[in-house]
N, CA, C and O of each residue as an XYZ file, in Angstrom:
764
protein
N     -16.442     74.301     46.697
C     -17.808     73.926     46.957
C     -18.498     73.447     45.669
O     -19.255     72.477     45.687
N     -18.226     74.139     44.557
C     -18.827     73.741     43.283
C     -18.361     72.352     42.873
O     -19.139     71.583     42.309
N     -17.106     72.020     43.145
C     -16.579     70.715     42.783
C     -17.308     69.621     43.556
O     -17.632     68.576     42.991
N     -17.568     69.849     44.831
C     -18.269     68.860     45.650
C     -19.688     68.663     45.130
O     -20.149     67.527     45.026
N     -20.385     69.739     44.803
C     -21.742     69.650     44.277
C     -21.734     68.926     42.932
O     -22.611     68.103     42.669
N     -20.756     69.221     42.080
C     -20.646     68.565     40.783
C     -20.411     67.062     40.949
O     -21.031     66.253     40.259
N     -19.519     66.696     41.862
C     -19.249     65.272     42.098
C     -20.474     64.546     42.644
O     -20.757     63.418     42.243
N     -21.198     65.186     43.555
C     -22.425     64.592     44.075
C     -23.458     64.412     42.967
O     -24.130     63.382     42.912
N     -23.594     65.399     42.086
C     -24.531     65.325     40.977
C     -24.163     64.187     40.023
O     -25.026     63.412     39.613
N     -22.883     64.092     39.673
C     -22.428     63.029     38.766
C     -22.659     61.664     39.414
O     -23.104     60.728     38.749
N     -22.361     61.550     40.698
C     -22.587     60.290     41.397
C     -24.052     59.915     41.441
O     -24.400     58.748     41.260
N     -24.918     60.893     41.679
C     -26.349     60.645     41.725
C     -26.888     60.212     40.367
O     -27.668     59.263     40.280
N     -26.479     60.900     39.316
C     -26.933     60.563     37.963
C     -26.451     59.170     37.559
O     -27.221     58.388     37.002
N     -25.195     58.855     37.832
C     -24.673     57.551     37.417
C     -25.298     56.417     38.223
O     -25.453     55.316     37.696
N     -25.659     56.648     39.472
C     -26.278     55.589     40.265
C     -27.734     55.382     39.884
O     -28.290     54.317     40.154
N     -28.359     56.361     39.271
C     -29.769     56.242     38.883
C     -29.945     55.579     37.519
O     -31.060     55.197     37.165
N     -28.878     55.437     36.756
C     -29.001     54.816     35.452
C     -29.329     53.338     35.611
O     -28.859     52.686     36.543
N     -30.124     52.824     34.713
C     -30.492     51.420     34.763
C     -29.285     50.568     34.409
O     -28.458     50.938     33.575
N     -29.206     49.404     35.074
C     -28.134     48.474     34.758
C     -28.405     47.846     33.401
O     -29.554     47.602     33.031
N     -27.350     47.593     32.680
C     -27.460     46.977     31.361
C     -27.796     45.497     31.527
O     -27.108     44.776     32.248
N     -28.834     45.058     30.869
C     -29.244     43.668     30.922
C     -28.727     42.974     29.666
O     -28.959     43.434     28.549
N     -28.027     41.868     29.862
C     -27.469     41.133     28.737
C     -28.353     39.934     28.438
O     -28.584     39.090     29.305
N     -28.839     39.863     27.224
C     -29.664     38.740     26.799
C     -28.830     37.861     25.872
O     -28.060     38.353     25.047
N     -28.999     36.560     26.027
C     -28.323     35.620     25.149
C     -29.183     35.448     23.910
O     -30.399     35.285     24.005
N     -28.556     35.484     22.768
C     -29.302     35.417     21.510
C     -29.878     34.023     21.256
O     -31.026     33.898     20.831
N     -29.111     33.001     21.506
C     -29.556     31.657     21.163
C     -29.971     30.853     22.401
O     -31.159     30.781     22.716
N     -29.036     30.267     23.086
C     -29.327     29.433     24.256
C     -28.364     29.807     25.366
O     -27.156     29.869     25.140
N     -28.872     30.052     26.545
C     -28.047     30.445     27.686
C     -27.540     29.189     28.396
O     -28.161     28.708     29.344
N     -26.414     28.669     27.930
C     -25.835     27.454     28.511
C     -25.375     27.676     29.945
O     -25.480     26.768     30.768
N     -24.869     28.862     30.261
C     -24.443     29.137     31.636
C     -25.605     28.962     32.603
O     -25.445     28.337     33.651
N     -26.762     29.500     32.269
C     -27.935     29.370     33.146
C     -28.390     27.921     33.255
O     -28.756     27.461     34.337
N     -28.369     27.208     32.145
C     -28.758     25.800     32.157
C     -27.833     25.002     33.067
O     -28.303     24.232     33.905
N     -26.526     25.177     32.910
C     -25.555     24.441     33.735
C     -25.668     24.873     35.193
O     -25.641     24.024     36.085
N     -25.794     26.163     35.453
C     -25.912     26.637     36.836
C     -27.146     26.059     37.533
O     -27.082     25.698     38.708
N     -28.257     25.973     36.820
C     -29.480     25.393     37.398
C     -29.262     23.919     37.740
O     -29.714     23.447     38.783
N     -28.573     23.200     36.866
C     -28.307     21.784     37.131
C     -27.336     21.612     38.303
O     -27.533     20.737     39.147
N     -26.301     22.432     38.359
C     -25.341     22.381     39.472
C     -26.070     22.632     40.785
O     -25.840     21.928     41.768
N     -26.935     23.618     40.807
C     -27.693     23.952     42.018
C     -28.585     22.785     42.443
O     -28.592     22.397     43.612
N     -29.336     22.230     41.493
C     -30.238     21.124     41.807
C     -29.466     19.892     42.275
O     -29.808     19.294     43.296
N     -28.438     19.516     41.539
C     -27.707     18.285     41.858
C     -26.942     18.393     43.173
O     -26.859     17.413     43.912
N     -26.387     19.550     43.476
C     -25.650     19.694     44.735
C     -26.606     19.704     45.930
O     -26.269     19.171     46.988
N     -27.790     20.300     45.778
C     -28.764     20.307     46.875
C     -29.443     18.951     47.060
O     -29.917     18.646     48.154
N     -29.497     18.142     46.018
C     -30.125     16.824     46.137
C     -29.124     15.760     46.584
O     -29.467     14.582     46.682
N     -27.886     16.177     46.854
C     -26.836     15.259     47.332
C     -26.647     14.073     46.384
O     -26.575     12.921     46.813
N     -26.569     14.379     45.095
C     -26.436     13.356     44.062
C     -24.990     12.914     43.897
O     -24.052     13.668     44.155
N     -24.839     11.675     43.462
C     -23.528     11.131     43.122
C     -23.423     11.009     41.607
O     -24.426     11.057     40.894
N     -22.219     10.855     41.141
C     -21.986     10.687     39.710
C     -21.250      9.383     39.471
O     -20.150      9.174     39.982
N     -21.870      8.502     38.686
C     -21.232      7.254     38.267
C     -20.678      7.496     36.879
O     -21.418      7.819     35.950
N     -19.363      7.339     36.742
C     -18.714      7.679     35.477
C     -17.870      6.512     34.965
O     -17.098      5.902     35.706
N     -18.043      6.222     33.674
C     -17.205      5.252     32.965
C     -16.458      6.017     31.885
O     -17.065      6.689     31.052
N     -15.139      5.908     31.907
C     -14.313      6.633     30.936
C     -13.414      5.654     30.194
O     -12.848      4.735     30.786
N     -13.294      5.868     28.892
C     -12.411      5.061     28.060
C     -11.521      6.003     27.271
O     -12.002      6.888     26.563
N     -10.225      5.802     27.400
C      -9.248      6.565     26.625
C      -8.367      5.553     25.919
O      -7.654      4.775     26.554
N      -8.425      5.576     24.602
C      -7.712      4.560     23.840
C      -8.287      3.200     24.166
O      -9.467      2.951     23.918
N      -7.461      2.305     24.726
C      -7.948      0.974     25.103
C      -8.034      0.793     26.619
O      -8.217     -0.329     27.091
N      -7.907      1.867     27.383
C      -7.977      1.796     28.843
C      -9.326      2.324     29.328
O      -9.811      3.355     28.861
N      -9.917      1.601     30.271
C     -11.220      1.955     30.811
C     -11.144      2.082     32.324
O     -10.441      1.320     32.988
N     -11.868      3.047     32.858
C     -11.968      3.168     34.315
C     -13.389      3.557     34.689
O     -14.107      4.172     33.900
N     -13.787      3.193     35.904
C     -15.113      3.513     36.416
C     -14.980      4.073     37.819
O     -14.088      3.692     38.577
N     -15.884      4.985     38.151
C     -15.880      5.555     39.495
C     -17.265      6.068     39.842
O     -18.065      6.376     38.959
N     -17.541      6.156     41.129
C     -18.760      6.780     41.634
C     -18.330      7.770     42.700
O     -17.610      7.410     43.631
N     -18.770      9.022     42.568
C     -18.317     10.092     43.439
C     -19.497     10.941     43.888
O     -20.365     11.290     43.088
N     -19.519     11.271     45.182
C     -20.480     12.226     45.708
C     -19.891     13.613     45.492
O     -18.789     13.895     45.963
N     -20.612     14.484     44.785
C     -20.087     15.792     44.421
C     -20.828     16.913     45.141
O     -22.031     16.817     45.386
N     -20.105     17.969     45.474
C     -20.722     19.186     45.984
C     -20.884     20.160     44.817
O     -20.644     19.785     43.669
N     -21.286     21.390     45.089
C     -21.531     22.336     43.996
C     -20.270     22.620     43.185
O     -20.341     22.774     41.965
N     -19.117     22.690     43.851
C     -17.860     22.914     43.122
C     -17.545     21.731     42.221
O     -17.123     21.910     41.079
N     -17.747     20.529     42.729
C     -17.506     19.329     41.926
C     -18.428     19.232     40.729
O     -17.992     18.899     39.627
N     -19.719     19.525     40.944
C     -20.667     19.496     39.830
C     -20.333     20.570     38.803
O     -20.409     20.332     37.597
N     -19.967     21.744     39.281
C     -19.612     22.829     38.366
C     -18.411     22.430     37.506
O     -18.405     22.646     36.294
N     -17.415     21.856     38.136
C     -16.218     21.406     37.398
C     -16.589     20.301     36.407
O     -16.100     20.283     35.278
N     -17.443     19.396     36.831
C     -17.830     18.263     35.991
C     -18.588     18.718     34.746
O     -18.433     18.123     33.680
N     -19.402     19.761     34.865
C     -20.246     20.208     33.752
C     -19.666     21.396     32.993
O     -20.307     21.910     32.076
N     -18.468     21.839     33.355
C     -17.837     22.982     32.672
C     -17.690     22.783     31.171
O     -17.773     23.748     30.411
N     -17.478     21.568     30.740
C     -17.300     21.307     29.306
C     -18.531     21.771     28.522
O     -18.406     22.181     27.368
N     -19.710     21.711     29.128
C     -20.932     22.128     28.444
C     -21.058     23.648     28.389
O     -21.745     24.176     27.514
N     -20.411     24.351     29.300
C     -20.425     25.817     29.276
C     -19.735     26.354     28.013
O     -20.043     27.459     27.567
N     -18.817     25.591     27.441
C     -18.135     26.030     26.222
C     -19.111     26.248     25.074
O     -18.826     27.015     24.155
N     -20.242     25.588     25.121
C     -21.239     25.744     24.062
C     -21.848     27.138     24.056
O     -22.463     27.539     23.067
N     -21.685     27.880     25.142
C     -22.241     29.225     25.227
C     -21.578     30.191     24.240
O     -22.074     31.298     24.034
N     -20.482     29.787     23.641
C     -19.817     30.684     22.688
C     -20.656     30.970     21.458
O     -20.336     31.881     20.694
N     -21.728     30.209     21.248
C     -22.619     30.536     20.121
C     -23.267     31.895     20.314
O     -23.783     32.471     19.356
N     -23.251     32.419     21.538
C     -23.848     33.718     21.833
C     -22.877     34.883     21.675
O     -23.263     36.032     21.888
N     -21.650     34.617     21.315
C     -20.694     35.700     21.119
C     -21.118     36.567     19.936
O     -21.741     36.077     18.993
N     -20.780     37.856     19.987
C     -21.185     38.769     18.899
C     -20.733     38.323     17.509
O     -21.423     38.588     16.524
N     -19.603     37.661     17.415
C     -19.099     37.226     16.101
C     -20.059     36.223     15.436
O     -20.080     36.108     14.210
N     -20.849     35.500     16.240
C     -21.778     34.499     15.708
C     -23.227     34.987     15.743
O     -24.158     34.186     15.671
N     -23.409     36.280     15.850
C     -24.738     36.875     16.042
C     -25.763     36.403     15.009
O     -26.868     36.017     15.389
N     -25.438     36.423     13.744
C     -26.397     36.027     12.713
C     -25.932     34.808     11.925
O     -26.381     34.588     10.800
N     -25.050     34.028     12.498
C     -24.488     32.875     11.804
C     -25.409     31.663     11.895
O     -25.552     30.917     10.926
N     -26.031     31.464     13.047
C     -26.805     30.245     13.270
C     -28.210     30.341     12.704
O     -28.909     31.341     12.870
N     -28.597     29.273     12.034
C     -29.971     29.131     11.570
C     -30.715     28.330     12.635
O     -30.272     27.259     13.049
N     -31.837     28.862     13.062
C     -32.616     28.231     14.121
C     -33.863     27.607     13.509
O     -34.616     28.263     12.790
N     -34.063     26.334     13.806
C     -35.281     25.628     13.396
C     -35.918     25.101     14.667
O     -35.235     24.547     15.528
N     -37.219     25.273     14.786
C     -37.908     24.822     15.990
C     -39.178     24.073     15.616
O     -39.776     24.313     14.567
N     -39.579     23.158     16.501
C     -40.818     22.416     16.294
C     -40.716     21.310     15.269
O     -41.737     20.847     14.762
N     -39.506     20.874     14.950
C     -39.300     19.788     13.996
C     -39.460     18.462     14.736
O     -38.855     18.271     15.791
N     -40.245     17.567     14.214
C     -40.477     16.267     14.839
C     -39.236     15.398     14.670
O     -38.713     15.256     13.565
N     -38.765     14.813     15.781
C     -37.629     13.889     15.730
C     -38.099     12.572     15.117
O     -39.110     12.014     15.544
N     -37.375     12.080     14.127
C     -37.781     10.860     13.427
C     -37.549      9.598     14.264
O     -38.080      8.539     13.929
N     -36.768      9.690     15.346
C     -36.438      8.512     16.142
C     -37.191      8.448     17.470
O     -37.027      7.488     18.224
N     -38.011      9.452     17.766
C     -38.724      9.467     19.039
C     -39.998     10.304     18.909
O     -40.350     10.747     17.816
N     -40.679     10.514     20.030
C     -41.872     11.351     20.034
C     -41.552     12.789     20.443
O     -42.455     13.537     20.816
N     -40.288     13.182     20.379
C     -39.850     14.500     20.818
C     -39.808     15.498     19.661
O     -39.761     15.124     18.489
N     -39.827     16.764     20.028
C     -39.647     17.856     19.079
C     -38.199     18.328     19.191
O     -37.540     18.099     20.205
N     -37.711     18.988     18.142
C     -36.311     19.415     18.109
C     -36.215     20.896     17.789
O     -36.861     21.393     16.867
N     -35.399     21.589     18.565
C     -34.978     22.954     18.226
C     -33.496     22.840     17.904
O     -32.710     22.384     18.735
N     -33.112     23.253     16.702
C     -31.711     23.125     16.303
C     -31.107     24.479     15.970
O     -31.774     25.371     15.447
N     -29.824     24.606     16.289
C     -29.015     25.772     15.953
C     -27.889     25.235     15.083
O     -27.053     24.462     15.549
N     -27.869     25.647     13.815
C     -26.861     25.130     12.895
C     -26.136     26.271     12.217
O     -26.744     27.235     11.752
N     -24.806     26.139     12.171
C     -23.963     27.167     11.569
C     -23.469     26.685     10.215
O     -22.840     25.629     10.134
N     -23.734     27.422      9.163
C     -23.254     27.026      7.846
C     -21.754     27.262      7.671
O     -21.140     26.704      6.761
N     -21.165     28.083      8.537
C     -19.735     28.371      8.435
C     -18.951     27.433      9.341
O     -19.517     26.560      9.998
N     -17.647     27.631      9.360
C     -16.760     26.784     10.147
C     -16.721     27.270     11.603
O     -15.722     27.831     12.053
N     -17.790     27.052     12.307
C     -17.927     27.485     13.695
C     -17.362     26.427     14.639
O     -17.362     25.243     14.299
N     -16.878     26.829     15.825
C     -16.456     25.834     16.821
C     -17.616     24.946     17.287
O     -17.395     23.832     17.763
N     -18.839     25.437     17.152
C     -20.025     24.642     17.474
C     -20.888     24.597     16.204
O     -21.765     25.441     16.020
N     -20.635     23.608     15.326
C     -21.388     23.545     14.073
C     -22.884     23.308     14.272
O     -23.701     23.772     13.476
N     -23.242     22.578     15.344
C     -24.666     22.383     15.619
C     -24.889     22.187     17.116
O     -24.015     21.731     17.853
N     -26.080     22.549     17.522
C     -26.565     22.307     18.878
C     -28.044     22.009     18.738
O     -28.782     22.780     18.124
N     -28.483     20.889     19.306
C     -29.886     20.481     19.179
C     -30.488     20.224     20.552
O     -29.872     19.602     21.417
N     -31.697     20.715     20.725
C     -32.465     20.490     21.944
C     -33.650     19.602     21.600
O     -34.427     19.920     20.700
N     -33.791     18.500     22.308
C     -34.913     17.592     22.120
C     -35.847     17.791     23.311
O     -35.430     17.679     24.464
N     -37.105     18.086     23.023
C     -38.031     18.381     24.108
C     -39.396     17.761     23.844
O     -39.731     17.388     22.720
N     -40.177     17.665     24.933
C     -41.521     17.122     24.827
C     -42.519     18.257     24.992
O     -42.574     18.880     26.052
N     -43.291     18.528     23.985
C     -44.341     19.549     23.956
C     -43.801     20.981     23.948
O     -44.080     21.726     23.008
N     -43.040     21.387     24.961
C     -42.483     22.741     25.024
C     -40.995     22.658     25.358
O     -40.560     21.695     25.990
N     -40.211     23.647     24.946
C     -38.767     23.618     25.228
C     -38.423     23.583     26.722
O     -37.302     23.219     27.079
N     -39.352     23.950     27.593
C     -39.073     23.863     29.030
C     -39.055     22.419     29.521
O     -38.555     22.139     30.610
N     -39.596     21.506     28.728
C     -39.570     20.076     29.074
C     -38.441     19.399     28.295
O     -38.673     18.494     27.494
N     -37.237     19.850     28.545
C     -36.031     19.382     27.857
C     -35.731     17.933     28.214
O     -35.764     17.554     29.384
N     -35.438     17.127     27.200
C     -35.112     15.716     27.401
C     -33.678     15.381     27.004
O     -33.055     14.487     27.577
N     -33.161     16.117     26.009
C     -31.813     15.808     25.535
C     -31.218     17.039     24.872
O     -31.922     17.812     24.222
N     -29.932     17.210     25.041
C     -29.176     18.249     24.355
C     -28.000     17.549     23.697
O     -27.326     16.734     24.327
N     -27.755     17.860     22.446
C     -26.566     17.310     21.781
C     -25.916     18.398     20.946
O     -26.587     19.240     20.351
N     -24.592     18.356     20.918
C     -23.841     19.372     20.185
C     -22.490     18.807     19.781
O     -22.022     17.806     20.322
N     -21.885     19.473     18.823
C     -20.514     19.162     18.427
C     -19.665     20.387     18.731
O     -20.001     21.506     18.343
N     -18.558     20.157     19.431
C     -17.626     21.228     19.752
C     -16.279     20.836     19.159
O     -15.789     19.731     19.387
N     -15.680     21.758     18.388
C     -14.404     21.446     17.747
C     -13.424     22.601     17.882
O     -13.798     23.773     17.834
N     -12.168     22.238     18.051
C     -11.082     23.210     18.131
C      -9.980     22.751     17.174
O      -9.651     21.566     17.111
N      -9.430     23.686     16.449
C      -8.340     23.357     15.544
C      -7.375     24.530     15.483
O      -7.780     25.681     15.316
N      -6.101     24.223     15.621
C      -5.063     25.215     15.371
C      -3.866     24.484     14.788
O      -3.980     23.301     14.466
N      -2.729     25.137     14.640
C      -1.586     24.517     13.963
C      -0.947     23.393     14.787
O      -0.223     22.572     14.223
N      -1.188     23.331     16.085
C      -0.589     22.301     16.937
C      -1.578     21.264     17.449
O      -1.171     20.200     17.915
N      -2.846     21.555     17.370
C      -3.814     20.762     18.102
C      -5.129     20.694     17.337
O      -5.552     21.670     16.717
N      -5.757     19.549     17.387
C      -7.085     19.397     16.804
C      -7.935     18.522     17.701
O      -7.468     17.496     18.196
N      -9.151     18.910     17.908
C     -10.027     18.159     18.797
C     -11.468     18.351     18.360
O     -11.852     19.428     17.903
N     -12.251     17.312     18.502
C     -13.699     17.453     18.345
C     -14.379     16.550     19.369
O     -13.918     15.446     19.661
N     -15.493     17.057     19.906
C     -16.243     16.344     20.937
C     -17.719     16.388     20.607
O     -18.274     17.449     20.319
N     -18.339     15.247     20.650
C     -19.793     15.197     20.580
C     -20.275     15.169     22.027
O     -19.924     14.273     22.794
N     -21.078     16.158     22.385
C     -21.558     16.312     23.755
C     -23.047     16.018     23.819
O     -23.812     16.478     22.971
N     -23.458     15.257     24.816
C     -24.873     14.964     25.025
C     -25.198     15.103     26.496
O     -24.430     14.663     27.351
N     -26.329     15.712     26.795
C     -26.879     15.755     28.141
C     -28.270     15.137     28.056
O     -29.032     15.439     27.137
N     -28.601     14.272     29.012
C     -29.901     13.625     29.050
C     -30.635     14.084     30.303
O     -30.057     14.140     31.389
N     -31.913     14.410     30.143
C     -32.702     14.978     31.225
C     -33.934     14.134     31.509
O     -34.449     13.431     30.639
N     -34.384     14.224     32.732
C     -35.662     13.654     33.144
C     -36.455     14.791     33.767
O     -35.951     15.910     33.871
N     -37.662     14.528     34.174
C     -38.517     15.593     34.694
C     -39.045     15.226     36.068
O     -39.444     14.087     36.312
N     -39.043     16.203     36.961
C     -39.600     16.040     38.299
C     -40.276     17.347     38.687
O     -39.656     18.409     38.634
N     -41.544     17.272     39.076
C     -42.319     18.457     39.461
C     -42.282     19.554     38.392
O     -42.195     20.739     38.716
N     -42.347     19.156     37.129
C     -42.403     20.112     36.033
C     -41.077     20.743     35.650
O     -41.049     21.648     34.817
N     -39.966     20.284     36.244
C     -38.655     20.841     35.915
C     -37.728     19.736     35.416
O     -37.741     18.612     35.918
N     -36.929     20.085     34.419
C     -35.971     19.125     33.876
C     -34.726     19.090     34.745
O     -34.230     20.130     35.178
N     -34.226     17.895     34.997
C     -32.971     17.745     35.722
C     -32.080     16.753     34.987
O     -32.561     15.864     34.285
N     -30.802     16.918     35.158
C     -29.815     16.087     34.472
C     -29.842     14.676     35.041
O     -29.759     14.485     36.255
N     -29.959     13.689     34.159
C     -29.875     12.308     34.616
C     -28.601     11.629     34.115
O     -28.255     10.539     34.568
N     -27.903     12.283     33.173
C     -26.645     11.731     32.702
C     -26.107     12.520     31.524
O     -26.801     13.356     30.946
N     -24.862     12.241     31.178
C     -24.275     12.872     30.005
C     -23.266     11.948     29.364
O     -22.801     10.982     29.969
N     -22.942     12.265     28.136
C     -21.981     11.474     27.356
C     -21.117     12.425     26.547
O     -21.603     13.395     25.966
N     -19.829     12.128     26.523
C     -18.874     12.881     25.706
C     -18.079     11.867     24.909
O     -17.542     10.909     25.464
N     -18.007     12.082     23.611
C     -17.196     11.213     22.758
C     -16.380     12.106     21.839
O     -16.902     13.047     21.242
N     -15.098     11.802     21.733
C     -14.298     12.669     20.891
C     -12.957     12.097     20.505
O     -12.584     10.988     20.886
N     -12.250     12.896     19.735
C     -10.891     12.595     19.303
C     -10.023     13.810     19.567
O     -10.469     14.955     19.488
N      -8.780     13.527     19.881
C      -7.818     14.591     20.111
C      -6.545     14.242     19.364
O      -6.057     13.114     19.440
N      -6.015     15.209     18.648
C      -4.793     14.996     17.862
C      -3.853     16.160     18.088
O      -4.201     17.318     17.860
N      -2.647     15.827     18.544
C      -1.606     16.843     18.698
C      -0.551     16.590     17.622
O      -0.348     15.456     17.188
N       0.103     17.645     17.208
C       1.117     17.521     16.168
C       2.188     16.522     16.614
O       2.597     16.518     17.776
N       2.631     15.690     15.697
C       3.651     14.668     15.920
C       3.237     13.595     16.918
O       4.094     12.982     17.553
N       1.932     13.359     17.066
C       1.473     12.271     17.927
C       0.233     11.635     17.315
O      -0.399     12.194     16.418
N      -0.094     10.461     17.821
C      -1.265      9.753     17.316
C      -2.550     10.391     17.826
O      -2.562     11.104     18.830
N      -3.600     10.118     17.122
C      -4.918     10.576     17.531
C      -5.410      9.696     18.681
O      -5.201      8.483     18.670
N      -6.056     10.301     19.662
C      -6.592      9.576     20.817
C      -8.107      9.688     20.799
O      -8.658     10.786     20.722
N      -8.772      8.546     20.871
C     -10.235      8.509     20.940
C     -10.644      8.280     22.390
O     -10.036      7.470     23.089
N     -11.678      8.997     22.843
C     -12.124      8.832     24.231
C     -13.652      8.923     24.305
O     -14.297      9.554     23.468
N     -14.199      8.282     25.315
C     -15.621      8.391     25.626
C     -15.773      8.504     27.131
O     -15.024      7.897     27.897
N     -16.738      9.275     27.533
C     -17.109      9.396     28.938
C     -18.621      9.249     28.996
O     -19.362      9.972     28.330
N     -19.052      8.312     29.794
C     -20.489      8.102     29.983
C     -20.763      8.242     31.476
O     -20.219      7.491     32.284
N     -21.607      9.203     31.840
C     -21.887      9.472     33.237
C     -23.374      9.374     33.512
O     -24.209      9.714     32.674
N     -23.682      8.900     34.712
C     -25.063      8.765     35.146
C     -25.196      9.366     36.536
O     -24.378      9.098     37.416
N     -26.223     10.174     36.732
C     -26.483     10.772     38.040
C     -27.221      9.746     38.896
O     -28.205      9.146     38.464
N     -26.722      9.556     40.124
C     -27.312      8.618     41.060
C     -27.893      9.399     42.223
O     -27.177     10.125     42.912
N     -29.207      9.249     42.443
C     -29.882      9.970     43.542
C     -29.989      9.090     44.766
O     -30.524      9.518     45.789
């Protein structure tokens, strides 16, 4: 009988504890991508994509569902690694800097060390909730493989919320004992 009472007590105490809330230190890329996937899949948007690999080019237009949009934007989720504990105090954050090429403000995250994401910049109008552009560099290097990608997302605004209007990826990939391959992907959301 005591064992049953003890188990009930332990179960009651553990169920009453508050759930641990995880906060992202810098920028929550998962939430940003998830919001865009949700909006684009519900708006029945298509994606017009032009891709160039080496000297070959292809173009396509595809109607995507939530799974398709999620797969298409997964590359941007990799930027969320800036929130890992190892990079906790690595990034220097600057906010409210005027962009010299536009009327936008910039919030930048820059790592002085050899981080996989050396920089991530948010371009916004008036407040960071009015996001217009995101750009970052993502790089991977090991003994067999080297890659770097410049990632850009472009946003527009509707009813006070930013939505994705297109993205661009440009990069190089080098594998041991092979030539370097340059590629670009330019995509535009079609409503």
